[in-house]
C-alpha positions, 0 to 999 in steps of 0.5 A: 285161022285155027289158032294163035301160034303154031309151034316150030320147035322147042322154043320157036313159033309163029303167030297167025293172022288171028293176033293181029292187034288193036293199035296196029294190025300188023303188030301182034296183040299182047294177049295171046303172048301173055298166054303163050309165056304162061303156058311155056313156064308151066310146062318147063316147071312140070318137066322138073316136078313130079308134083307141080306147084300151083301157078299163083303171080304172073307178072308181064313186062311189054319191051316193045311191039311184035310183028306178026311173025316168028318169035322165040321164046327162052325159059329159065328158073330164077329161084328153084324150090320145092315149095315155092319157085320163080320162072322167067320167059322172055319172048323175042323177035329177030334177037330182040326181046319184046316182052318178059313174063315171071310166074310164081309157083306156090306149094298147095294147101287145104284152105277150103274152110277158110276160102271166101272173097268179098269181091262182088258177083258178076251180073249173069251173061244171059241178060248181056248184049254181044259186043263186036268191039266197034271201036277197035281194028285187028283181028284178035279182038274179034276172036272170042265171043264177048258179051258187055254191059257198060255201066258208063266209059270206064266201068264195065262187066264182060263175059269172054268165051275163048274159040281159038286154041292158044297153040295149034294142036296143043292142050294148055291149062286153064290158067294159060288159057285165061291168061292168053285173054286177060289183056283185053281188059283194056279195051273192054271200057275205054273213058275216052275214045281210041280215036282221040287218045291212045292208052297202051299198057305197059304191063299186066300183072295177074294174081290167081286164087285158083285154076279156073274153069269153064268156058267163060271168063268174066271181067269186073273192069274199071278203067281210071286215067290221072291228070299227067299221062299215067292210067290203070285198068283194074279187073277182077277175073271170074269164072262161073263159079266165082272170083278166080283173082285180079289184073291190073295194067298200068297205062301210058295215056297219049293224046292222039296223033300217037307219039313216042 
């Protein structure tokens, strides 16, 4: 496995076995799809702007499962602009939409004098043991290097280092690369065993403070479950220079055997 996707044309991509999902190994893990959609929205945006705007927010909705097969992505501009722009990308399999991403791009300004955050710092990864996701099947969760310390079920810190490119032979931005792994958060610290309760996410929204740097992505993750079948996984994202942004996933909590 050399990458998560192979480009077949302007809009067509073949998913590789590296995308094997954690709930079903015959379906794609949604994380690489999120990175793919971010990359293609950035490409479309950059093709029309001499000085591209900054990616600030991405919202993804998962419309259905995605087989490990050829997929198509269509990108359109919902709100063009010189200082703010909204772009949408839809990934389909065999003509059926399976995931939609919407990205806000914003004009950059020099705010270095006001920059700062009250998010707690990540613990250094040097003291963290390697984590091989023993409760999860599928190839994708084993493609990055993961180091994790779990305080208790539902609360953990992890450092993740991507080892495979998103698309074979194609450069992607640091933000798209990071967004291709953020969905890992939902499996980093389950409050209950995935052998007893299913908790797939319906969506993911990421708010960014800046472009990430370096090889490692830090996850400061908390998973919460409500009494009526709803859940939330919240993560503060970091790199080696500090906080980069946040992500939130809405979960559907379902006692096994998994039902519709």
